[in-house]
C-alpha positions as CSV (number, residue, x, y, z in Angstrom):
1,M,56.0,94.5,87.6
2,S,54.6,92.0,90.1
3,V,55.7,91.9,93.7
4,S,57.0,88.3,93.4
5,F,59.2,89.4,90.4
6,K,60.6,92.3,92.5
7,I,61.4,90.0,95.4
8,L,63.1,87.5,93.0
9,A,65.2,90.4,91.5
10,L,66.2,91.6,94.9
11,A,67.2,88.1,95.9
12,A,69.3,87.7,92.8
13,A,71.0,91.0,93.4
14,A,71.8,90.0,97.0
15,V,73.4,86.7,95.9
16,S,75.4,88.6,93.2
17,L,76.8,91.0,95.8
18,T,77.8,88.3,98.3
19,A,79.9,86.7,95.6
20,C,82.1,89.9,95.7
21,A,82.7,89.7,99.4
22,S,86.1,88.8,100.8
23,T,86.6,85.1,101.6
24,G,89.1,85.9,104.4
25,D,91.4,83.2,103.2
26,G,94.4,85.0,104.7
27,G,96.3,85.0,101.4
28,P,98.9,87.6,100.5
29,N,96.3,90.0,99.1
30,S,93.9,89.7,102.1
31,Y,93.0,92.8,104.1
32,G,94.9,91.4,107.1
33,A,98.1,90.7,105.2
34,R,98.1,94.1,103.5
35,L,97.4,95.8,106.9
36,E,100.3,93.9,108.5
37,K,102.6,95.0,105.7
38,L,101.5,98.6,106.1
39,S,102.0,98.5,109.8
40,T,105.5,97.0,109.5
41,D,106.5,99.6,106.8
42,C,105.1,102.4,109.0
43,Q,107.0,101.3,112.1
44,A,110.2,101.1,110.0
45,R,109.7,104.8,109.3
46,G,109.3,105.6,112.9
47,G,105.5,106.0,112.8
48,I,102.4,104.3,114.1
49,L,99.5,103.2,111.9
50,T,96.2,104.8,112.8
51,A,92.7,104.8,111.4
52,S,91.9,107.5,108.8
53,G,88.2,107.3,109.5
54,A,87.5,105.9,106.0
55,Q,85.9,102.5,105.6
56,T,86.7,101.4,102.1
57,G,87.9,97.9,102.6
58,R,91.3,98.9,101.4
59,P,93.8,99.2,104.3
60,E,95.9,101.7,102.3
61,T,93.0,104.1,102.4
62,D,91.5,103.1,105.8
63,N,94.7,103.9,107.7
64,V,97.4,106.5,107.8
65,C,101.0,106.3,109.1
66,R,101.4,109.0,111.7
67,I,105.1,109.8,112.2
68,T,105.8,110.0,115.9
69,G,109.6,110.5,115.8
70,G,111.5,113.8,115.4
71,A,110.7,114.3,111.7
72,T,111.1,117.9,110.8
73,R,112.0,120.1,107.8
74,I,113.6,122.7,110.0
75,E,117.4,122.5,109.7
76,S,119.3,122.9,112.9
77,H,122.6,124.9,112.5
């Protein structure tokens, strides 16, 4: 395989991958809109949305709802 063909193949792959990138249009399925909904739902449960350490591009996986209230399974008698 010649060098120019390899370069052309790599360029075509790069163009194909950029077509999959988010446009950031702010629609209802955008990362920001889904993150805002997760944050609102988490706060309604008495928690705070924090980063999980993952970087998947899906806010549902990239963040966790940490309950900060008095949630417990221990019954008080």
